[in-house]
C-alpha angles and dihedrals in degrees: 000000000000114000104233134170117275113275093017103142102147118167120220090211097064110138114258099246132138088255089054090051092055091045093049092049092054092047093046094052092045093050095048093050090047092051093050091049092051095044094248094117117044115228110256095043130091129003098304096081089057089071095035092050097053094105091052091051091051090051088051090055091051088054090054099267128141119284095224137145119007094359093059089047091051090047091052092050091046092051091050090057089047086064090065090065090205096150096047091045092048090051089050094049094049095048094040091052087058090058096254105122097163093051090044090058093045091048092051092050092049092048091052091048091050091051091054091046091051092051092049092048097047104030103023096231143060129207114249091238090063090062089047089051092052090049092051091049090054093044098048091037089057090050091051092052093046094050094031092233129118091207092086092055091047090059092060093087088049092059093044092050091050091049092050091046089054091053094049095045094041092051090049092051089052088053093251105114105194100217092050092046091049091053091050093047099046101023092104089067091064126085114275092246092058091043089058092050093048090051091063113112091232093056093045089052090053091051091049093051091045090054089063096038092054088061093053090043091055091052091051092048091047089057091050093048091049091051091048091051090057101036111025137059122269093258093050089048089054091050090051091051098044110029090029090060093056091045089053092051091050088052090050092053092047093050092045096054 
């Protein structure tokens, strides 16, 4: 009888749904860690060492090695969240609410630069859009200081959203849906069970539709952020930019299913 972790009663007949994918991933990771801990799975075999060896891979990058596998995947995810600019925008909102526009702009630029430096130090690479984001913060921040109005800075996320929307929609039109391409490029860093699920035609179709819907969602959110910059307070503008982004992504997933 196979020695399995306590409470492991997986069924091989579970329907192949997105919920099942998430459930299988959790079970798979739990089982592999349990087997390593109990000496049933030697270190160096199977997917478990991918997670356990992350620190070694990061050290390899710092020595000039290749940022492959799970480290490159983590770097990509990290750079995506850098695009949200939540920390620089939060710094700006706090300082601007205190009536210090110039310091708010300087703080936002420094926060964005520190985020990029952290990504370079830990992951060894930064997405090109993160550099674009930093440049836009400096550009629109300079305009806000010159005209003594925070409205210019608040339109920076609008421009970035529209640029990202253009990339997603343009890639889709050229038959290169970004989410599907990302899964194909980094799918080998995921556990085998999840790789099998993501290879299903139904899941690939969802990723392809989502690649287009993200573009339209970014355009919609850009319009809302622009309206909030002109009509609402700074804190409500920040809420529209931050929480509104996640609400948009949830809507994209729902429409794409």
